[in-house]
PyMOL CGO cylinders between C-alpha atoms (Angstrom):
from pymol import cmd
from pymol.cgo import CYLINDER

trace = [
    CYLINDER, 2.96, -15.65, -18.42, 2.76, -15.62, -14.63, 0.3, 1, 1, 1, 1, 1, 1,
    CYLINDER, 2.76, -15.62, -14.63, -0.52, -15.81, -12.99, 0.3, 1, 1, 1, 1, 1, 1,
    CYLINDER, -0.52, -15.81, -12.99, -0.14, -13.17, -10.79, 0.3, 1, 1, 1, 1, 1, 1,
    CYLINDER, -0.14, -13.17, -10.79, 2.37, -9.79, -11.75, 0.3, 1, 1, 1, 1, 1, 1,
    CYLINDER, 2.37, -9.79, -11.75, 1.15, -7.62, -8.78, 0.3, 1, 1, 1, 1, 1, 1,
    CYLINDER, 1.15, -7.62, -8.78, 1.81, -8.91, -5.09, 0.3, 1, 1, 1, 1, 1, 1,
    CYLINDER, 1.81, -8.91, -5.09, -0.62, -6.11, -3.27, 0.3, 1, 1, 1, 1, 1, 1,
    CYLINDER, -0.62, -6.11, -3.27, -0.13, -5.81, 0.45, 0.3, 1, 1, 1, 1, 1, 1,
    CYLINDER, -0.13, -5.81, 0.45, -3.39, -3.95, 2.20, 0.3, 1, 1, 1, 1, 1, 1,
    CYLINDER, -3.39, -3.95, 2.20, -3.42, -1.84, 5.40, 0.3, 1, 1, 1, 1, 1, 1,
    CYLINDER, -3.42, -1.84, 5.40, 0.18, -1.33, 5.99, 0.3, 1, 1, 1, 1, 1, 1,
    CYLINDER, 0.18, -1.33, 5.99, 0.15, 1.68, 8.72, 0.3, 1, 1, 1, 1, 1, 1,
    CYLINDER, 0.15, 1.68, 8.72, 1.31, 2.98, 11.89, 0.3, 1, 1, 1, 1, 1, 1,
    CYLINDER, 1.31, 2.98, 11.89, 0.37, -0.41, 13.85, 0.3, 1, 1, 1, 1, 1, 1,
    CYLINDER, 0.37, -0.41, 13.85, 1.78, -3.05, 11.22, 0.3, 1, 1, 1, 1, 1, 1,
    CYLINDER, 1.78, -3.05, 11.22, 4.22, -5.60, 12.90, 0.3, 1, 1, 1, 1, 1, 1,
    CYLINDER, 4.22, -5.60, 12.90, 8.11, -4.64, 11.07, 0.3, 1, 1, 1, 1, 1, 1,
    CYLINDER, 8.11, -4.64, 11.07, 8.48, -8.30, 11.95, 0.3, 1, 1, 1, 1, 1, 1,
    CYLINDER, 8.48, -8.30, 11.95, 5.63, -9.94, 9.47, 0.3, 1, 1, 1, 1, 1, 1,
    CYLINDER, 5.63, -9.94, 9.47, 6.40, -7.39, 6.96, 0.3, 1, 1, 1, 1, 1, 1,
    CYLINDER, 6.40, -7.39, 6.96, 9.92, -8.12, 6.65, 0.3, 1, 1, 1, 1, 1, 1,
    CYLINDER, 9.92, -8.12, 6.65, 9.19, -11.87, 6.33, 0.3, 1, 1, 1, 1, 1, 1,
    CYLINDER, 9.19, -11.87, 6.33, 6.77, -10.77, 3.68, 0.3, 1, 1, 1, 1, 1, 1,
    CYLINDER, 6.77, -10.77, 3.68, 9.02, -8.89, 2.08, 0.3, 1, 1, 1, 1, 1, 1,
    CYLINDER, 9.02, -8.89, 2.08, 11.65, -11.09, 1.69, 0.3, 1, 1, 1, 1, 1, 1,
    CYLINDER, 11.65, -11.09, 1.69, 9.71, -13.81, 0.20, 0.3, 1, 1, 1, 1, 1, 1,
    CYLINDER, 9.71, -13.81, 0.20, 8.26, -11.52, -2.36, 0.3, 1, 1, 1, 1, 1, 1,
    CYLINDER, 8.26, -11.52, -2.36, 12.15, -10.22, -3.06, 0.3, 1, 1, 1, 1, 1, 1,
    CYLINDER, 12.15, -10.22, -3.06, 13.49, -13.21, -3.35, 0.3, 1, 1, 1, 1, 1, 1,
    CYLINDER, 13.49, -13.21, -3.35, 11.04, -14.61, -6.08, 0.3, 1, 1, 1, 1, 1, 1,
    CYLINDER, 11.04, -14.61, -6.08, 12.41, -11.31, -7.98, 0.3, 1, 1, 1, 1, 1, 1,
    CYLINDER, 12.41, -11.31, -7.98, 8.60, -9.78, -7.79, 0.3, 1, 1, 1, 1, 1, 1,
    CYLINDER, 8.60, -9.78, -7.79, 7.91, -5.97, -6.41, 0.3, 1, 1, 1, 1, 1, 1,
    CYLINDER, 7.91, -5.97, -6.41, 5.75, -5.56, -3.48, 0.3, 1, 1, 1, 1, 1, 1,
    CYLINDER, 5.75, -5.56, -3.48, 3.18, -3.21, -3.53, 0.3, 1, 1, 1, 1, 1, 1,
    CYLINDER, 3.18, -3.21, -3.53, 1.89, -1.87, -0.15, 0.3, 1, 1, 1, 1, 1, 1,
    CYLINDER, 1.89, -1.87, -0.15, -1.31, -0.02, 0.42, 0.3, 1, 1, 1, 1, 1, 1,
    CYLINDER, -1.31, -0.02, 0.42, -0.37, 2.28, 3.06, 0.3, 1, 1, 1, 1, 1, 1,
    CYLINDER, -0.37, 2.28, 3.06, -2.46, 4.07, 5.76, 0.3, 1, 1, 1, 1, 1, 1,
    CYLINDER, -2.46, 4.07, 5.76, -0.87, 7.74, 6.25, 0.3, 1, 1, 1, 1, 1, 1,
    CYLINDER, -0.87, 7.74, 6.25, -2.04, 8.76, 9.71, 0.3, 1, 1, 1, 1, 1, 1,
    CYLINDER, -2.04, 8.76, 9.71, 0.25, 9.22, 11.87, 0.3, 1, 1, 1, 1, 1, 1,
    CYLINDER, 0.25, 9.22, 11.87, 2.93, 6.67, 9.87, 0.3, 1, 1, 1, 1, 1, 1,
    CYLINDER, 2.93, 6.67, 9.87, 6.03, 8.32, 11.17, 0.3, 1, 1, 1, 1, 1, 1,
    CYLINDER, 6.03, 8.32, 11.17, 5.23, 7.34, 14.68, 0.3, 1, 1, 1, 1, 1, 1,
    CYLINDER, 5.23, 7.34, 14.68, 6.20, 3.50, 13.87, 0.3, 1, 1, 1, 1, 1, 1,
    CYLINDER, 6.20, 3.50, 13.87, 10.00, 4.77, 12.59, 0.3, 1, 1, 1, 1, 1, 1,
    CYLINDER, 10.00, 4.77, 12.59, 10.87, 0.88, 11.43, 0.3, 1, 1, 1, 1, 1, 1,
    CYLINDER, 10.87, 0.88, 11.43, 7.68, 0.96, 9.06, 0.3, 1, 1, 1, 1, 1, 1,
    CYLINDER, 7.68, 0.96, 9.06, 8.73, 4.55, 8.13, 0.3, 1, 1, 1, 1, 1, 1,
    CYLINDER, 8.73, 4.55, 8.13, 12.62, 3.31, 7.44, 0.3, 1, 1, 1, 1, 1, 1,
    CYLINDER, 12.62, 3.31, 7.44, 11.70, 0.31, 5.38, 0.3, 1, 1, 1, 1, 1, 1,
    CYLINDER, 11.70, 0.31, 5.38, 9.24, 2.18, 3.35, 0.3, 1, 1, 1, 1, 1, 1,
    CYLINDER, 9.24, 2.18, 3.35, 11.33, 4.77, 2.56, 0.3, 1, 1, 1, 1, 1, 1,
    CYLINDER, 11.33, 4.77, 2.56, 14.53, 2.36, 2.14, 0.3, 1, 1, 1, 1, 1, 1,
    CYLINDER, 14.53, 2.36, 2.14, 13.16, -0.97, 0.86, 0.3, 1, 1, 1, 1, 1, 1,
    CYLINDER, 13.16, -0.97, 0.86, 14.62, -2.32, -2.83, 0.3, 1, 1, 1, 1, 1, 1,
    CYLINDER, 14.62, -2.32, -2.83, 11.77, -3.82, -4.91, 0.3, 1, 1, 1, 1, 1, 1,
    CYLINDER, 11.77, -3.82, -4.91, 8.77, -2.09, -2.91, 0.3, 1, 1, 1, 1, 1, 1,
    CYLINDER, 8.77, -2.09, -2.91, 5.85, 0.09, -4.38, 0.3, 1, 1, 1, 1, 1, 1,
    CYLINDER, 5.85, 0.09, -4.38, 4.19, 2.59, -2.10, 0.3, 1, 1, 1, 1, 1, 1,
    CYLINDER, 4.19, 2.59, -2.10, 0.56, 3.22, -2.65, 0.3, 1, 1, 1, 1, 1, 1,
    CYLINDER, 0.56, 3.22, -2.65, -1.88, 5.17, -0.79, 0.3, 1, 1, 1, 1, 1, 1,
    CYLINDER, -1.88, 5.17, -0.79, -4.69, 3.56, 0.67, 0.3, 1, 1, 1, 1, 1, 1,
    CYLINDER, -4.69, 3.56, 0.67, -5.72, 6.11, 2.88, 0.3, 1, 1, 1, 1, 1, 1,
    CYLINDER, -5.72, 6.11, 2.88, -5.13, 8.55, 5.20, 0.3, 1, 1, 1, 1, 1, 1,
    CYLINDER, -5.13, 8.55, 5.20, -7.41, 5.92, 7.69, 0.3, 1, 1, 1, 1, 1, 1,
    CYLINDER, -7.41, 5.92, 7.69, -8.94, 2.70, 6.22, 0.3, 1, 1, 1, 1, 1, 1,
    CYLINDER, -8.94, 2.70, 6.22, -12.17, 5.13, 5.72, 0.3, 1, 1, 1, 1, 1, 1,
    CYLINDER, -12.17, 5.13, 5.72, -15.48, 4.24, 3.13, 0.3, 1, 1, 1, 1, 1, 1,
    CYLINDER, -15.48, 4.24, 3.13, -13.84, 6.32, 0.32, 0.3, 1, 1, 1, 1, 1, 1,
    CYLINDER, -13.84, 6.32, 0.32, -16.69, 5.03, -2.19, 0.3, 1, 1, 1, 1, 1, 1,
    CYLINDER, -16.69, 5.03, -2.19, -19.27, 6.72, 0.27, 0.3, 1, 1, 1, 1, 1, 1,
    CYLINDER, -19.27, 6.72, 0.27, -17.29, 9.97, 0.55, 0.3, 1, 1, 1, 1, 1, 1,
    CYLINDER, -17.29, 9.97, 0.55, -17.71, 13.25, -1.41, 0.3, 1, 1, 1, 1, 1, 1,
    CYLINDER, -17.71, 13.25, -1.41, -15.27, 14.22, -4.18, 0.3, 1, 1, 1, 1, 1, 1,
    CYLINDER, -15.27, 14.22, -4.18, -14.12, 16.86, -1.27, 0.3, 1, 1, 1, 1, 1, 1,
    CYLINDER, -14.12, 16.86, -1.27, -13.72, 14.88, 1.44, 0.3, 1, 1, 1, 1, 1, 1,
    CYLINDER, -13.72, 14.88, 1.44, -11.49, 12.36, -0.60, 0.3, 1, 1, 1, 1, 1, 1,
    CYLINDER, -11.49, 12.36, -0.60, -9.50, 15.10, -2.12, 0.3, 1, 1, 1, 1, 1, 1,
    CYLINDER, -9.50, 15.10, -2.12, -9.17, 16.17, 1.45, 0.3, 1, 1, 1, 1, 1, 1,
    CYLINDER, -9.17, 16.17, 1.45, -7.76, 12.71, 2.66, 0.3, 1, 1, 1, 1, 1, 1,
    CYLINDER, -7.76, 12.71, 2.66, -5.45, 12.32, -0.51, 0.3, 1, 1, 1, 1, 1, 1,
    CYLINDER, -5.45, 12.32, -0.51, -3.76, 15.67, -0.18, 0.3, 1, 1, 1, 1, 1, 1,
    CYLINDER, -3.76, 15.67, -0.18, -3.06, 15.57, 3.50, 0.3, 1, 1, 1, 1, 1, 1,
    CYLINDER, -3.06, 15.57, 3.50, -1.85, 12.27, 2.90, 0.3, 1, 1, 1, 1, 1, 1,
    CYLINDER, -1.85, 12.27, 2.90, 0.38, 13.08, -0.05, 0.3, 1, 1, 1, 1, 1, 1,
    CYLINDER, 0.38, 13.08, -0.05, 1.39, 16.20, 1.95, 0.3, 1, 1, 1, 1, 1, 1,
    CYLINDER, 1.39, 16.20, 1.95, 2.40, 14.37, 4.97, 0.3, 1, 1, 1, 1, 1, 1,
    CYLINDER, 2.40, 14.37, 4.97, 4.50, 11.70, 2.82, 0.3, 1, 1, 1, 1, 1, 1,
    CYLINDER, 4.50, 11.70, 2.82, 6.24, 14.64, 0.93, 0.3, 1, 1, 1, 1, 1, 1,
    CYLINDER, 6.24, 14.64, 0.93, 6.98, 16.24, 3.97, 0.3, 1, 1, 1, 1, 1, 1,
    CYLINDER, 6.98, 16.24, 3.97, 8.36, 13.86, 6.23, 0.3, 1, 1, 1, 1, 1, 1,
    CYLINDER, 8.36, 13.86, 6.23, 10.27, 12.00, 3.45, 0.3, 1, 1, 1, 1, 1, 1,
    CYLINDER, 10.27, 12.00, 3.45, 12.12, 15.49, 3.13, 0.3, 1, 1, 1, 1, 1, 1,
    CYLINDER, 12.12, 15.49, 3.13, 12.45, 16.23, 6.58, 0.3, 1, 1, 1, 1, 1, 1,
    CYLINDER, 12.45, 16.23, 6.58, 14.07, 12.89, 6.94, 0.3, 1, 1, 1, 1, 1, 1,
    CYLINDER, 14.07, 12.89, 6.94, 16.45, 13.38, 3.75, 0.3, 1, 1, 1, 1, 1, 1,
    CYLINDER, 16.45, 13.38, 3.75, 15.07, 10.23, 1.83, 0.3, 1, 1, 1, 1, 1, 1,
    CYLINDER, 15.07, 10.23, 1.83, 14.53, 10.02, -1.74, 0.3, 1, 1, 1, 1, 1, 1,
    CYLINDER, 14.53, 10.02, -1.74, 11.73, 7.93, -2.09, 0.3, 1, 1, 1, 1, 1, 1,
    CYLINDER, 11.73, 7.93, -2.09, 9.69, 8.16, -5.24, 0.3, 1, 1, 1, 1, 1, 1,
    CYLINDER, 9.69, 8.16, -5.24, 6.08, 10.27, -5.12, 0.3, 1, 1, 1, 1, 1, 1,
    CYLINDER, 6.08, 10.27, -5.12, 3.16, 7.93, -4.53, 0.3, 1, 1, 1, 1, 1, 1,
    CYLINDER, 3.16, 7.93, -4.53, 1.43, 7.64, -7.82, 0.3, 1, 1, 1, 1, 1, 1,
    CYLINDER, 1.43, 7.64, -7.82, -1.64, 5.26, -6.96, 0.3, 1, 1, 1, 1, 1, 1,
    CYLINDER, -1.64, 5.26, -6.96, -4.32, 4.55, -4.57, 0.3, 1, 1, 1, 1, 1, 1,
    CYLINDER, -4.32, 4.55, -4.57, -5.67, 1.56, -3.95, 0.3, 1, 1, 1, 1, 1, 1,
    CYLINDER, -5.67, 1.56, -3.95, -8.79, 1.68, -2.23, 0.3, 1, 1, 1, 1, 1, 1,
    CYLINDER, -8.79, 1.68, -2.23, -10.14, 0.30, 0.96, 0.3, 1, 1, 1, 1, 1, 1,
    CYLINDER, -10.14, 0.30, 0.96, -12.45, -2.89, 0.57, 0.3, 1, 1, 1, 1, 1, 1,
    CYLINDER, -12.45, -2.89, 0.57, -11.49, -2.08, -3.21, 0.3, 1, 1, 1, 1, 1, 1,
    CYLINDER, -11.49, -2.08, -3.21, -14.33, -0.25, -3.34, 0.3, 1, 1, 1, 1, 1, 1,
    CYLINDER, -14.33, -0.25, -3.34, -14.76, 2.93, -5.97, 0.3, 1, 1, 1, 1, 1, 1,
    CYLINDER, -14.76, 2.93, -5.97, -17.40, 5.69, -5.95, 0.3, 1, 1, 1, 1, 1, 1,
    CYLINDER, -17.40, 5.69, -5.95, -17.71, 8.58, -8.11, 0.3, 1, 1, 1, 1, 1, 1,
    CYLINDER, -17.71, 8.58, -8.11, -16.09, 11.31, -5.43, 0.3, 1, 1, 1, 1, 1, 1,
    CYLINDER, -16.09, 11.31, -5.43, -13.17, 8.93, -5.03, 0.3, 1, 1, 1, 1, 1, 1,
    CYLINDER, -13.17, 8.93, -5.03, -12.70, 8.44, -8.88, 0.3, 1, 1, 1, 1, 1, 1,
    CYLINDER, -12.70, 8.44, -8.88, -12.59, 12.09, -9.21, 0.3, 1, 1, 1, 1, 1, 1,
    CYLINDER, -12.59, 12.09, -9.21, -10.12, 13.04, -6.51, 0.3, 1, 1, 1, 1, 1, 1,
    CYLINDER, -10.12, 13.04, -6.51, -7.85, 10.65, -7.85, 0.3, 1, 1, 1, 1, 1, 1,
    CYLINDER, -7.85, 10.65, -7.85, -8.17, 12.12, -11.35, 0.3, 1, 1, 1, 1, 1, 1,
    CYLINDER, -8.17, 12.12, -11.35, -7.84, 15.67, -9.75, 0.3, 1, 1, 1, 1, 1, 1,
    CYLINDER, -7.84, 15.67, -9.75, -4.49, 14.32, -7.64, 0.3, 1, 1, 1, 1, 1, 1,
    CYLINDER, -4.49, 14.32, -7.64, -2.90, 12.46, -10.22, 0.3, 1, 1, 1, 1, 1, 1,
    CYLINDER, -2.90, 12.46, -10.22, -3.48, 9.25, -9.09, 0.3, 1, 1, 1, 1, 1, 1,
    CYLINDER, -3.48, 9.25, -9.09, -4.20, 5.83, -10.83, 0.3, 1, 1, 1, 1, 1, 1,
    CYLINDER, -4.20, 5.83, -10.83, -7.14, 4.06, -9.28, 0.3, 1, 1, 1, 1, 1, 1,
    CYLINDER, -7.14, 4.06, -9.28, -6.60, 0.37, -9.02, 0.3, 1, 1, 1, 1, 1, 1,
    CYLINDER, -6.60, 0.37, -9.02, -9.25, -1.70, -7.18, 0.3, 1, 1, 1, 1, 1, 1,
    CYLINDER, -9.25, -1.70, -7.18, -8.63, -4.85, -8.73, 0.3, 1, 1, 1, 1, 1, 1,
    CYLINDER, -8.63, -4.85, -8.73, -8.75, -8.15, -6.81, 0.3, 1, 1, 1, 1, 1, 1,
    CYLINDER, -8.75, -8.15, -6.81, -7.95, -11.82, -8.09, 0.3, 1, 1, 1, 1, 1, 1,
    CYLINDER, -7.95, -11.82, -8.09, -5.61, -12.38, -10.93, 0.3, 1, 1, 1, 1, 1, 1,
    CYLINDER, -5.61, -12.38, -10.93, -3.11, -10.78, -12.14, 0.3, 1, 1, 1, 1, 1, 1,
    CYLINDER, -3.11, -10.78, -12.14, -3.54, -9.28, -8.56, 0.3, 1, 1, 1, 1, 1, 1,
    CYLINDER, -3.54, -9.28, -8.56, -2.60, -11.19, -5.35, 0.3, 1, 1, 1, 1, 1, 1,
    CYLINDER, -2.60, -11.19, -5.35, -4.01, -9.61, -2.72, 0.3, 1, 1, 1, 1, 1, 1,
    CYLINDER, -4.01, -9.61, -2.72, -3.51, -10.06, 1.07, 0.3, 1, 1, 1, 1, 1, 1,
    CYLINDER, -3.51, -10.06, 1.07, -2.36, -8.64, 4.35, 0.3, 1, 1, 1, 1, 1, 1,
    CYLINDER, -2.36, -8.64, 4.35, 1.23, -9.37, 6.04, 0.3, 1, 1, 1, 1, 1, 1,
    CYLINDER, 1.23, -9.37, 6.04, -0.43, -9.22, 9.29, 0.3, 1, 1, 1, 1, 1, 1,
    CYLINDER, -0.43, -9.22, 9.29, -2.30, -12.46, 8.54, 0.3, 1, 1, 1, 1, 1, 1,
    CYLINDER, -2.30, -12.46, 8.54, 0.81, -14.10, 8.38, 0.3, 1, 1, 1, 1, 1, 1,
    CYLINDER, 0.81, -14.10, 8.38, 1.00, -14.96, 11.85, 0.3, 1, 1, 1, 1, 1, 1,
    CYLINDER, 1.00, -14.96, 11.85, -0.89, -18.28, 10.36, 0.3, 1, 1, 1, 1, 1, 1,
    CYLINDER, -0.89, -18.28, 10.36, 2.13, -19.75, 8.77, 0.3, 1, 1, 1, 1, 1, 1,
    CYLINDER, 2.13, -19.75, 8.77, -0.10, -21.88, 6.37, 0.3, 1, 1, 1, 1, 1, 1,
    CYLINDER, -0.10, -21.88, 6.37, -1.28, -18.42, 4.50, 0.3, 1, 1, 1, 1, 1, 1,
    CYLINDER, -1.28, -18.42, 4.50, 2.29, -17.37, 4.04, 0.3, 1, 1, 1, 1, 1, 1,
    CYLINDER, 2.29, -17.37, 4.04, 3.30, -20.70, 2.32, 0.3, 1, 1, 1, 1, 1, 1,
    CYLINDER, 3.30, -20.70, 2.32, 0.19, -19.70, 0.06, 0.3, 1, 1, 1, 1, 1, 1,
    CYLINDER, 0.19, -19.70, 0.06, 1.60, -16.30, -0.82, 0.3, 1, 1, 1, 1, 1, 1,
    CYLINDER, 1.60, -16.30, -0.82, 4.71, -18.42, -1.43, 0.3, 1, 1, 1, 1, 1, 1,
    CYLINDER, 4.71, -18.42, -1.43, 3.01, -20.63, -3.95, 0.3, 1, 1, 1, 1, 1, 1,
    CYLINDER, 3.01, -20.63, -3.95, 1.64, -17.77, -5.62, 0.3, 1, 1, 1, 1, 1, 1,
    CYLINDER, 1.64, -17.77, -5.62, 4.65, -16.42, -6.21, 0.3, 1, 1, 1, 1, 1, 1,
    CYLINDER, 4.65, -16.42, -6.21, 5.58, -19.22, -8.40, 0.3, 1, 1, 1, 1, 1, 1,
    CYLINDER, 5.58, -19.22, -8.40, 2.68, -20.04, -10.02, 0.3, 1, 1, 1, 1, 1, 1,
]
cmd.load_cgo(trace, "trace")
């Protein structure tokens, strides 16, 4: 069995560079793998290229990373649930408005991979799987770090490990 089964790209947001994201996706797709993206939902639609990519790319799993990159492990259940619902409503309404048919978001991948009791309960209420794994079988990375070509090479090696 391969060392890594999940290729988790964190912090995809309104500020994401489409070129780096596409380069990352191409490498993962070429290896026949699924690209898992942890998305910060606030104002995401304002970056039309990122929004279109998230709605149309093949071999992509879109997961929630929060409304913003908040410290969800410190927040109450109600605070977490408010952000989760706002994020899921935004995703659904903007997806429908654009006439896309992307699948609903089913997972929450927390910032800094930290979980608190409020987040755990909020995800259960919202029907989201909570996944904070770090390390094999998950390859954790940020596509923005691939400005450094050596870091992209490490991803490419992990895709074939």
